[in-house]
N, C-alpha and C positions, 0 to 999 in steps of 0.2 A: 411486391417491390422490398428489397433484403435493405436493413437501417446499418451503414459502417457506424462501427462501433470502436472507440478507442479507448485500449486498456492501457492502464500506467499500471508495471509491475510492483512488487512489495520490496523490502530492501531488507537484505541484499536481493538481488534475480534480475532475469532477463528476459525480453520481450517473447519470448519462445511460449505458445499456448496451450495449455493443458487441456486435453482432448472431450475432459468431463465437461469441457463451458462449452462446446459448439450446440448453437442452438439454431433451429429452422428461425429462418424471417432477417436473422442478424450475420453481418459480417465481422468477423473480433477481427483488428486492426493492433498487433503488437509491435513493440517498437523498444530501442534501448535505451534510457536517459543517458546523459551526459558522464561520461566515465565509465560506462557501463558497456558491455561487449565491445563493439567494433565503432561505439560512437567517444568521440573524443572527448579531454575533460574538459571540464569549464570553473576553473578554481574561482572558487568563493559563490557561486551560483545561490539563488534563493530559490524556495519553491516557485516563485512567479515566473522565475525564466523559464520554468516548462512551457510555458505558452507559446516563446518562440521556436518551440522544437517542434508542438505540433502544427505550429502555421505550414513550419517546413514540410508537412506529411502531404501537403497538398487539399488535403481533405475539403470541401466549401461548405457542405452540413454532415453531423455525424453525432452522438449521443457520444458519452462516456462514462469509465467506472476507474476506480482502481481500490488497490486492495492492500489492508497494513500499513506500510507506507508511502503505497502509491493512492490513497486516498486525499492525503494534504495535496498533489497532484492534482486529482483530478478536481478537486473544488477549485483551484486556481486554474485550470483552466474553463471552469465552468461561469468563473469570475469573469474573466479577462476577453474571454473570446464567447461574448451572446451572441455575436452574427453570424455565429457557426458552430455552438455547442448547443444543441437544442434539450439536454437533460443530462441530468449528471448521477451517480451513487457513487458513495465512500463506503469500502467495505471494511469493520475492524482498521478505521484508520485513527490517528491519536490527532488530541487537538493540540492547538498552539502550545509551547512552549512557555508555563509560568501562567499559562490560563487566570484571569480571575475568578475564585469560585471555584475552582479545582482543585484537587488533591493530585497530583498528575503525576507522581510516581505510584500511589496506591492500587495495590493489588499486584504487582507488575514482578515476573519472578527474577531472580539475583543476576542472571545474564545480563539481563537488559538495563538494571539499576547500575551496573557495573560500566557498561559500555556509555549510558548516559553520562554518569558521571567525568568518563575521558573524553567523552565527547564536549562541555563543558570547557576543560583546561584545552582545546585546540586541538591540529593536527598532529603535534609532536606527542601527545598523550596517544593519543587515538589511534592514529596508523599500528603503531606495534599490537597491541591489541586486536584490530580488526584481520590483522596479519596471520597471527597465531590461531586465530576460530576458525580464519577461511581456510588456512590448510588441513586443520584437523579437520573441519567438516566436509575437505575435498576427499582426502585418504579414507576417511570411515565410508565412504558411499551412501548410497542411500539407504542400506541395513545401518547405518551408524547415525543416522538424523537421529532418530531418537535420543539418544545416549547424547548425542553433541548438545539438543537443544530441553535436555532431563529438566531444567530450573523454568522453564516455561509452559510446560507440557501439563493442562489439567489432563483430568479423566477423559473427559472427549477426545481431549487432542492425543491423548496416547492412543487410544485407539483408534482413528482412523490413519494413524501413520501405518498400522497395517496393509494400508494397500495401497493400489496408484498413486497415492499422493506423494510416498516417500519420493518416489521416482522423479518425479514430476520437479518435488523442491531439490532435487537435489542435480538435475540436468539444470535448472534453472537457474542455479547457483555457480554452475561451471559456466557459463553461457557468462557470466560477468565480469571473466579472465581477469579477477584481482579484486581490489576492492578500492578502486579510488570511485566508484559512483558508490559504493555504501560509504564511503569516509565522508563525500561531499552532501548526501544525504542527509547522514545524522547532525554533520555543521546546520544545515538549512533547518532542520527543525528545531537547535534551540537559538533560531535566531529571528528575526521580525520576517512571517514570510512573504511580506509583499505584496500582502492586496487585501481588501478588506471581507468577512466572510458574509457584512452584509447588504455588500453591493451585490450579492448572487441573485438572478432575475429569473433563472429558468427554473423547470421541477427538479426539484432534489429527494435522493433518499438517501437516509444515515439508516448502515447498517451493522449490527456487532451482534457476537455472542455472549449471552451472561457471564459463563465458565472461559473466557478470553483472562490470561494469564499473561501475556506478549502486552497488551494494552487494555486498560479495565474499559469498560461498557460503559460508564462514568464520561470518556470523552466522547463518545458519541452523543450524549443525552447534552453534555455541553454544547458541542455543533450545532445538533437539533434546535436546539433553543436559541442560538444567534442565528443561522441564517433562514430569512425571510419564508414564509410557507413550506419548509424543511418536514416529510413525514421521516418519524422515525421506526423504525423495529426494531424491537430486541428479543432472540428468543433466547431462553433458558436453557435448552440442551446444547446450545450451541457453543463451541470455545472461540479460538482464532484459525487454527488450521483447518479444523472441519465448514467453514464459510469457503474454503479453496474447493474443498472435494463436494461438497452438495448446495452449498449457496447461490450459484452464478446462475443457472435457468432461471431463477426465481425472480434474479436481477433484470436478467433480459426480458423476462415478462414486463415489469415495471416499466423498465424503459420502450420496450414497444408501444405500450398503453400510453407512456405521454409523451413520446418523443412529436 
């Protein structure tokens, strides 16, 4: 029997599935969040609003995972759709903005710090920044991803960008077709997420790399401490992008064991 697994893509990105993720026994279901690709924008959406979009996929029973900016959306799916979602993994996910007891900005590269400051000032400040960055990354192609993300790359992530994951990241970003989804993700992340992490009742794995400069591993430690029964797996050799490249098959093994 094959387990349907709903995939929540990163920020920015699209529902494109990376070949390295394909695993026997798992049917991966990618989709574009509102504002990405062919999905219309939902201005002012919260993280919790993803539940409606997942229901619209029409799948009665599934597991889910989300990576990077997809992590909060995977957790919202688990919290709000416990009658459908049987297990959840959040990979390299941020914690809620302003989380008590967490230095939210610590360990992040300069590009992300600039982006979050703009997000706190709203769409007028954020949109021009994202449009400039989107245009630069799109024009640079897969080979330019490493230069475009330079302030965010640990040694582990810089090394992995020599492989196919750079092509995937560029193709996924191109599939976003603009910055509306990226912008609305950022604005949603710095507001109340709209659901209670403590209400999650399905099995949850929180996965992170210690060398992550996009989102500190302390975010995952914070999340795991506040989700009932959550398992935490932080690996010293991983960054952020290494989990895109080699972390997902183990995520699927965990989901198959807990679904």
